[in-house]
Structures are given as structure tokens and as C-alpha cells.
VEXBA-37342 format. One record per residue: x, y, z of N, C-alpha, C in turn; residue in three letters; chain. Coordinates in Angstrom, 2 decimals, always signed. Example, Ala and Ser with C-alpha at 12.3 -4.5 7.8 and 13.67 -1.06 7.14 Angstrom:
2
+---------+---------+---------+---------+---------+---------+---------+---------+---------+-------+------+
:      nX :      nY :      nZ :     caX :     caY :     caZ :      cX :      cY :      cZ : lumlo : sepa :
+---------+---------+---------+---------+---------+---------+---------+---------+---------+-------+------+
:  +13.19 :   -5.69 :   +7.80 :  +12.30 :   -4.50 :   +7.80 :  +13.20 :   -3.30 :   +7.80 :   ALA :    A :
:  +12.85 :   -2.25 :   +7.08 :  +13.67 :   -1.06 :   +7.14 :  +12.90 :   +0.03 :   +7.87 :   SER :    A :
+---------+---------+---------+---------+---------+---------+---------+---------+---------+-------+------+
This chain:
98
+---------+---------+---------+---------+---------+---------+---------+---------+---------+-------+------+
:      nX :      nY :      nZ :     caX :     caY :     caZ :      cX :      cY :      cZ : lumlo : sepa :
+---------+---------+---------+---------+---------+---------+---------+---------+---------+-------+------+
: +122.58 : +116.07 :  +93.88 : +121.63 : +115.43 :  +93.56 : +121.11 : +115.50 :  +94.82 :   MET :    A :
: +121.67 : +115.81 :  +95.78 : +121.09 : +115.46 :  +97.33 : +120.04 : +117.04 :  +97.24 :   ALA :    A :
: +120.19 : +117.71 :  +97.13 : +119.54 : +119.06 :  +97.04 : +117.91 : +118.67 :  +96.27 :   SER :    A :
: +117.88 : +118.13 :  +95.37 : +116.56 : +117.17 :  +94.77 : +115.99 : +116.10 :  +95.24 :   ALA :    A :
: +117.17 : +115.88 :  +96.07 : +116.23 : +114.16 :  +96.89 : +115.66 : +115.07 :  +98.42 :   ALA :    A :
: +116.45 : +116.36 :  +98.59 : +115.42 : +116.88 :  +99.49 : +114.13 : +117.69 :  +99.02 :   MET :    A :
: +114.20 : +118.55 :  +97.88 : +112.94 : +118.85 :  +97.51 : +112.41 : +117.99 :  +97.75 :   LYS :    A :
: +112.39 : +116.71 :  +96.97 : +111.21 : +115.67 :  +96.72 : +110.63 : +115.27 :  +97.91 :   LEU :    A :
: +111.00 : +115.17 :  +99.15 : +111.02 : +115.15 : +100.48 : +110.27 : +115.86 : +100.67 :   GLU :    A :
: +110.45 : +117.47 : +100.58 : +109.63 : +118.62 : +100.75 : +108.03 : +118.31 : +100.15 :   ASN :    A :
: +108.46 : +118.45 :  +99.00 : +107.15 : +117.89 :  +98.04 : +106.69 : +117.41 :  +98.74 :   ALA :    A :
: +106.46 : +115.76 :  +99.10 : +106.10 : +114.67 :  +99.57 : +105.15 : +115.30 : +100.86 :   ARG :    A :
: +106.03 : +116.02 : +101.98 : +105.14 : +116.41 : +103.01 : +104.26 : +117.27 : +102.87 :   ALA :    A :
: +103.88 : +117.91 : +101.29 : +103.35 : +118.91 : +101.41 : +102.09 : +118.25 : +100.99 :   LEU :    A :
: +102.17 : +117.04 : +100.81 : +101.19 : +116.57 : +100.02 : +100.70 : +116.68 :  +98.70 :   GLY :    A :
: +100.44 : +115.33 :  +98.45 : +100.23 : +114.94 :  +96.72 :  +99.02 : +114.90 :  +96.99 :   ARG :    A :
:  +98.05 : +115.27 :  +95.71 :  +97.15 : +114.85 :  +95.00 :  +96.80 : +113.42 :  +94.10 :   THR :    A :
:  +96.27 : +112.67 :  +94.02 :  +96.57 : +111.24 :  +93.28 :  +95.73 : +111.32 :  +92.26 :   HIS :    A :
:  +95.97 : +111.57 :  +90.91 :  +95.10 : +111.97 :  +89.43 :  +95.46 : +110.81 :  +88.94 :   VAL :    A :
:  +94.80 : +111.02 :  +88.13 :  +94.94 : +110.13 :  +86.49 :  +94.46 : +110.95 :  +85.52 :   LEU :    A :
:  +95.53 : +111.96 :  +84.73 :  +95.22 : +112.93 :  +83.74 :  +95.79 : +112.63 :  +82.42 :   LEU :    A :
:  +95.58 : +112.86 :  +81.27 :  +97.18 : +113.24 :  +80.45 :  +97.34 : +114.38 :  +80.24 :   THR :    A :
:  +98.66 : +114.51 :  +79.98 :  +99.17 : +115.67 :  +79.09 : +100.49 : +115.29 :  +77.92 :   GLY :    A :
: +101.12 : +116.02 :  +78.50 : +102.07 : +116.32 :  +77.20 : +103.66 : +117.04 :  +77.95 :   THR :    A :
: +104.06 : +116.34 :  +77.72 : +105.70 : +116.34 :  +78.30 : +106.78 : +116.74 :  +77.32 :   LEU :    A :
: +107.22 : +118.14 :  +77.47 : +108.25 : +118.72 :  +76.00 : +109.20 : +118.22 :  +77.10 :   MET :    A :
: +110.62 : +117.42 :  +76.15 : +111.56 : +117.16 :  +76.37 : +112.66 : +117.48 :  +75.53 :   THR :    A :
: +113.74 : +117.74 :  +75.82 : +115.01 : +117.57 :  +74.55 : +114.89 : +117.20 :  +73.64 :   PRO :    A :
: +114.19 : +115.92 :  +73.72 : +113.61 : +114.81 :  +72.58 : +112.51 : +114.91 :  +72.02 :   GLU :    A :
: +111.99 : +115.30 :  +72.71 : +110.56 : +115.92 :  +71.62 : +109.74 : +115.96 :  +72.44 :   GLY :    A :
: +108.06 : +116.11 :  +72.17 : +107.24 : +115.50 :  +72.80 : +106.31 : +114.25 :  +73.04 :   ALA :    A :
: +106.52 : +114.10 :  +74.45 : +105.45 : +112.58 :  +75.03 : +104.13 : +113.14 :  +75.55 :   VAL :    A :
: +103.68 : +112.21 :  +74.83 : +102.29 : +112.17 :  +75.81 : +102.16 : +111.50 :  +76.76 :   GLN :    A :
: +101.99 : +111.78 :  +77.91 : +101.78 : +111.26 :  +79.26 : +100.67 : +110.91 :  +80.42 :   VAL :    A :
: +100.54 : +110.32 :  +81.36 :  +99.32 : +110.35 :  +82.30 : +100.57 : +110.54 :  +83.69 :   ARG :    A :
:  +99.47 : +111.96 :  +83.89 :  +99.87 : +112.50 :  +85.40 :  +99.00 : +111.24 :  +86.05 :   VAL :    A :
: +100.20 : +110.72 :  +87.59 :  +99.82 : +109.64 :  +88.25 :  +99.52 : +110.78 :  +89.53 :   ARG :    A :
: +100.49 : +111.79 :  +90.27 :  +99.75 : +112.36 :  +91.08 : +100.67 : +113.85 :  +91.40 :   ASN :    A :
: +100.31 : +114.85 :  +91.68 : +100.54 : +116.45 :  +91.20 : +100.37 : +116.87 :  +92.97 :   ILE :    A :
: +101.55 : +117.74 :  +92.76 : +101.53 : +118.41 :  +94.25 : +102.15 : +119.83 :  +93.67 :   SER :    A :
: +102.03 : +121.44 :  +94.50 : +102.51 : +122.34 :  +94.19 : +103.97 : +122.05 :  +93.28 :   ALA :    A :
: +104.66 : +120.77 :  +93.85 : +105.90 : +121.06 :  +93.52 : +106.28 : +120.09 :  +92.66 :   ASP :    A :
: +105.73 : +119.45 :  +92.14 : +106.35 : +118.17 :  +91.24 : +105.07 : +117.10 :  +91.03 :   GLY :    A :
: +105.53 : +116.11 :  +90.07 : +104.43 : +115.58 :  +89.65 : +105.47 : +114.09 :  +89.09 :   ALA :    A :
: +104.75 : +113.01 :  +89.43 : +104.99 : +111.63 :  +88.91 : +103.80 : +111.65 :  +87.67 :   GLN :    A :
: +104.61 : +111.06 :  +86.67 : +104.39 : +111.00 :  +85.33 : +104.39 : +109.43 :  +84.69 :   ILE :    A :
: +103.59 : +108.75 :  +84.17 : +103.76 : +107.92 :  +82.98 : +103.55 : +108.01 :  +81.87 :   TRP :    A :
: +104.87 : +107.54 :  +80.98 : +104.81 : +107.33 :  +79.53 : +105.00 : +105.95 :  +79.05 :   ALA :    A :
: +104.29 : +106.00 :  +77.43 : +104.80 : +104.75 :  +76.53 : +106.28 : +104.48 :  +76.60 :   GLU :    A :
: +106.91 : +105.41 :  +76.72 : +108.32 : +105.19 :  +76.61 : +109.43 : +105.79 :  +76.85 :   ARG :    A :
: +110.77 : +105.91 :  +77.59 : +111.41 : +106.20 :  +78.47 : +111.55 : +107.22 :  +78.21 :   PRO :    A :
: +111.51 : +108.29 :  +79.38 : +112.16 : +109.70 :  +79.20 : +113.16 : +110.02 :  +80.34 :   ILE :    A :
: +114.30 : +110.99 :  +79.70 : +115.74 : +110.46 :  +80.12 : +115.67 : +111.46 :  +81.18 :   ARG :    A :
: +116.21 : +111.03 :  +82.65 : +116.30 : +111.28 :  +83.81 : +117.25 : +113.00 :  +83.38 :   ALA :    A :
: +117.61 : +114.01 :  +84.41 : +118.31 : +114.63 :  +85.01 : +118.39 : +116.03 :  +83.33 :   ASP :    A :
: +117.00 : +115.65 :  +82.77 : +117.23 : +116.82 :  +82.07 : +115.99 : +117.98 :  +82.21 :   CYS :    A :
: +115.59 : +118.93 :  +81.78 : +114.80 : +120.06 :  +81.31 : +113.34 : +119.85 :  +80.75 :   ASP :    A :
: +112.54 : +119.92 :  +81.22 : +111.20 : +119.75 :  +80.66 : +109.92 : +120.53 :  +80.55 :   ALA :    A :
: +108.83 : +120.50 :  +79.91 : +107.97 : +121.70 :  +80.34 : +106.68 : +120.63 :  +80.07 :   VAL :    A :
: +105.73 : +120.81 :  +81.30 : +104.40 : +119.68 :  +81.25 : +103.56 : +120.56 :  +80.70 :   LEU :    A :
: +102.61 : +120.30 :  +79.67 : +101.53 : +121.30 :  +79.07 : +100.29 : +120.09 :  +79.63 :   LYS :    A :
:  +99.26 : +120.68 :  +79.93 :  +98.06 : +120.41 :  +80.39 :  +96.70 : +121.77 :  +80.43 :   ARG :    A :
:  +96.25 : +121.55 :  +79.53 :  +95.57 : +122.54 :  +78.88 :  +96.19 : +123.65 :  +79.16 :   GLY :    A :
:  +95.68 : +124.82 :  +80.06 :  +96.19 : +126.02 :  +80.35 :  +97.28 : +126.10 :  +80.81 :   ALA :    A :
:  +97.75 : +124.89 :  +81.08 :  +99.01 : +125.29 :  +82.11 : +100.17 : +124.81 :  +81.41 :   LEU :    A :
: +101.56 : +125.40 :  +81.63 : +102.57 : +124.78 :  +81.32 : +103.43 : +125.07 :  +82.13 :   PHE :    A :
: +103.89 : +123.79 :  +82.87 : +105.07 : +123.73 :  +83.90 : +106.55 : +123.61 :  +84.07 :   ALA :    A :
: +107.16 : +124.80 :  +83.68 : +108.55 : +123.89 :  +83.18 : +108.93 : +123.42 :  +85.13 :   ALA :    A :
: +109.72 : +122.00 :  +84.15 : +110.26 : +121.36 :  +85.31 : +111.85 : +120.72 :  +85.04 :   ALA :    A :
: +111.94 : +120.04 :  +86.33 : +112.91 : +118.68 :  +86.11 : +112.78 : +117.62 :  +86.04 :   LYS :    A :
: +113.25 : +116.63 :  +85.10 : +113.30 : +115.05 :  +85.29 : +114.56 : +114.98 :  +86.20 :   VAL :    A :
: +113.98 : +114.64 :  +87.89 : +114.60 : +114.39 :  +88.74 : +115.05 : +112.48 :  +88.49 :   ILE :    A :
: +114.08 : +111.73 :  +88.36 : +114.57 : +110.33 :  +88.32 : +113.83 : +109.84 :  +87.34 :   TRP :    A :
: +113.59 : +108.59 :  +86.64 : +112.56 : +108.47 :  +85.28 : +113.42 : +106.46 :  +85.76 :   ALA :    A :
: +112.77 : +105.67 :  +85.30 : +112.68 : +104.22 :  +84.67 : +111.77 : +104.01 :  +83.43 :   ASP :    A :
: +111.99 : +102.80 :  +83.35 : +111.36 : +102.25 :  +81.48 : +110.12 : +103.27 :  +81.51 :   GLU :    A :
: +109.17 : +103.20 :  +82.21 : +107.84 : +104.18 :  +82.25 : +107.24 : +105.35 :  +82.73 :   HIS :    A :
: +108.11 : +105.46 :  +83.84 : +107.51 : +106.30 :  +85.13 : +108.81 : +107.72 :  +84.99 :   HIS :    A :
: +108.53 : +108.30 :  +85.53 : +109.67 : +109.77 :  +85.88 : +108.91 : +110.70 :  +87.05 :   ALA :    A :
: +109.52 : +111.17 :  +87.83 : +109.64 : +111.84 :  +88.62 : +110.21 : +113.93 :  +88.18 :   GLY :    A :
: +108.94 : +114.58 :  +88.07 : +109.68 : +115.76 :  +87.91 : +109.19 : +116.63 :  +89.12 :   LEU :    A :
: +110.30 : +117.76 :  +88.94 : +110.55 : +118.62 :  +90.25 : +110.23 : +120.00 :  +89.57 :   SER :    A :
: +109.17 : +120.67 :  +89.80 : +108.43 : +122.01 :  +89.21 : +110.12 : +123.59 :  +89.76 :   PHE :    A :
: +110.17 : +123.86 :  +88.85 : +110.73 : +125.35 :  +88.95 : +110.58 : +126.02 :  +90.30 :   TYR :    A :
: +109.01 : +125.82 :  +89.87 : +108.67 : +126.80 :  +90.95 : +107.22 : +126.42 :  +91.55 :   ARG :    A :
: +106.54 : +126.50 :  +92.70 : +105.55 : +126.34 :  +93.04 : +104.35 : +126.83 :  +92.30 :   ASN :    A :
: +103.41 : +125.53 :  +91.94 : +102.15 : +125.77 :  +91.30 : +101.49 : +126.88 :  +91.99 :   LEU :    A :
: +100.79 : +128.05 :  +91.41 :  +99.87 : +128.61 :  +92.30 :  +98.01 : +127.74 :  +92.73 :   THR :    A :
:  +97.81 : +128.26 :  +92.91 :  +96.42 : +127.93 :  +93.48 :  +95.85 : +127.89 :  +92.28 :   ARG :    A :
:  +95.37 : +128.80 :  +91.52 :  +94.93 : +128.86 :  +90.22 :  +95.45 : +127.34 :  +89.21 :   ASP :    A :
:  +96.91 : +127.48 :  +89.28 :  +97.33 : +126.48 :  +88.28 :  +97.44 : +125.24 :  +88.89 :   GLU :    A :
:  +97.23 : +124.42 :  +90.32 :  +97.50 : +123.77 :  +90.87 :  +95.45 : +123.39 :  +90.16 :   PHE :    A :
:  +94.59 : +124.16 :  +90.50 :  +93.34 : +123.25 :  +90.28 :  +93.08 : +123.22 :  +88.82 :   ASP :    A :
:  +94.02 : +123.78 :  +88.04 :  +93.82 : +123.28 :  +86.39 :  +94.16 : +121.48 :  +86.44 :   LEU :    A :
:  +94.61 : +121.24 :  +87.11 :  +94.85 : +119.71 :  +87.10 :  +93.13 : +119.11 :  +86.81 :   ARG :    A :
:  +92.59 : +119.35 :  +87.18 :  +91.02 : +118.74 :  +86.96 :  +90.23 : +119.37 :  +85.57 :   ALA :    A :
:  +90.62 : +120.18 :  +85.29 :  +90.22 : +120.56 :  +83.64 :  +91.28 : +120.68 :  +82.76 :   ARG :    A :
:  +91.09 : +120.50 :  +81.48 :  +91.62 : +119.93 :  +80.60 :  +91.84 : +121.40 :  +79.84 :   ALA :    A :
+---------+---------+---------+---------+---------+---------+---------+---------+---------+-------+------+
């Protein structure tokens, strides 16, 4: 868990972009419609109507973007994603396009 916390802290240091976008999170329990609250090259914070399990793998889909991630924390409606690889500049720019 310490390495996930360090990665989250590093992602915050790189800067986040506050957004309000929709997307789909594919989890082991199925697809969940989400709102992306903020995003960086390293991860994202999302909101969902139903709880998302923490400590599982997932894929965030928005338009042509598919980003494999680990759900590093979750509560009733929010979750933090840590991407397995940094988004490229082109992928990151997709945050504004569906």
C-alpha cells in the first residue's frame, strides 16, 4: 500500500486537471457509468452512483481512450484510480473530447 500512496502523492505533484466528464469504468463486477472529477497523466478521481470495490483492476473508457488502472481507494460514491502507465499527451488531451 505504501507504494500506491507514494504514486498517488507523485501524481498530485505532477498536477491535476479538474474536469466533469462522463465515462465508463469496467470492473470485475461489470461496467459502471462514472463522472471523472479530476485527471492527471497518472490517475483520476471518479464518482459513481454505486460503490466500486477498492484494490481491484479496472479500465477507464472515455471515447477512444482506454486506460488500465488499479482502484487504490474507494468510498460510497468516489474512487481513486492509478493508471498502470502514464497517459500520453494525445491521450490526456482526449479528456476534453468524447
